[in-house]
C-alpha positions in Angstrom: -0.1 0.0 0.0 1.2 3.6 -0.8 1.7 5.9 1.9 2.5 9.8 1.7 3.8 11.5 4.7 3.7 15.4 4.6 5.9 17.2 7.1 5.8 20.8 7.9 7.1 23.1 10.5 4.6 23.9 13.2 2.8 27.3 13.3 5.1 29.7 15.1 8.3 28.1 14.0 10.5 30.3 12.0 10.9 29.1 8.3 13.9 30.7 6.8 13.5 28.8 3.5 9.8 29.9 3.2 10.7 33.5 4.0 13.4 33.5 1.3 11.0 31.9 -1.2 8.4 34.4 -0.5 10.9 37.2 -1.0 12.1 35.7 -4.3 8.6 35.2 -5.6 7.9 38.9 -4.8 10.9 39.8 -6.6 9.8 37.9 -9.6 6.5 39.9 -9.7 4.3 37.5 -7.7 3.2 40.2 -5.1 0.0 38.4 -4.3 1.9 35.5 -2.5 2.5 35.6 1.3 3.0 33.1 4.2 5.1 30.6 2.3 5.9 27.5 4.4 8.5 24.9 3.0 8.0 21.3 3.9 8.9 17.8 2.7 7.0 14.9 1.5 7.9 11.2 2.0 6.2 8.6 -0.3 6.8 5.0 0.5 5.3 1.5 0.0 4.4 -0.4 3.2 3.4 -4.1 2.9 0.2 -4.3 4.9 -3.5 -5.2 4.2 -4.8 -3.5 7.3 -4.8 0.3 7.0 -5.0 0.9 10.8 -2.0 -1.2 11.5 -0.1 0.4 8.6 -1.0 3.8 10.0 0.3 2.9 13.4 3.5 1.7 11.9 4.0 4.9 10.0 3.2 7.0 13.0 5.9 5.3 14.8 8.3 6.0 12.0 7.4 9.6 12.0 7.9 9.8 15.7 11.1 7.9 15.8 12.8 9.1 12.6 11.1 10.9 9.8 9.8 14.0 11.7 11.2 16.1 14.5 8.0 16.3 16.4 9.3 19.3 18.6 9.1 21.7 15.6 7.2 19.7 13.0 3.8 18.2 12.5 3.0 15.4 10.0 0.1 14.1 8.0 -0.2 10.4 6.9 -2.2 9.7 3.8 -2.9 6.0 2.6 
């Protein structure tokens, strides 16, 4: 089963890459863009027929390795 994990900085955490991208977009004439946040997406296959069990395993992966839960939130889509 395919899983997509979206990871983004929590609200209130400074995002220098997002701020730099927002500034660059403004310099290119895209003045209507604001609050740019940069995140990451992890796509993987997990060998499981049970969505609930797969989601539990993916949550453990995120908590232990894939996301820094102090400053990042994650979302799992199966």
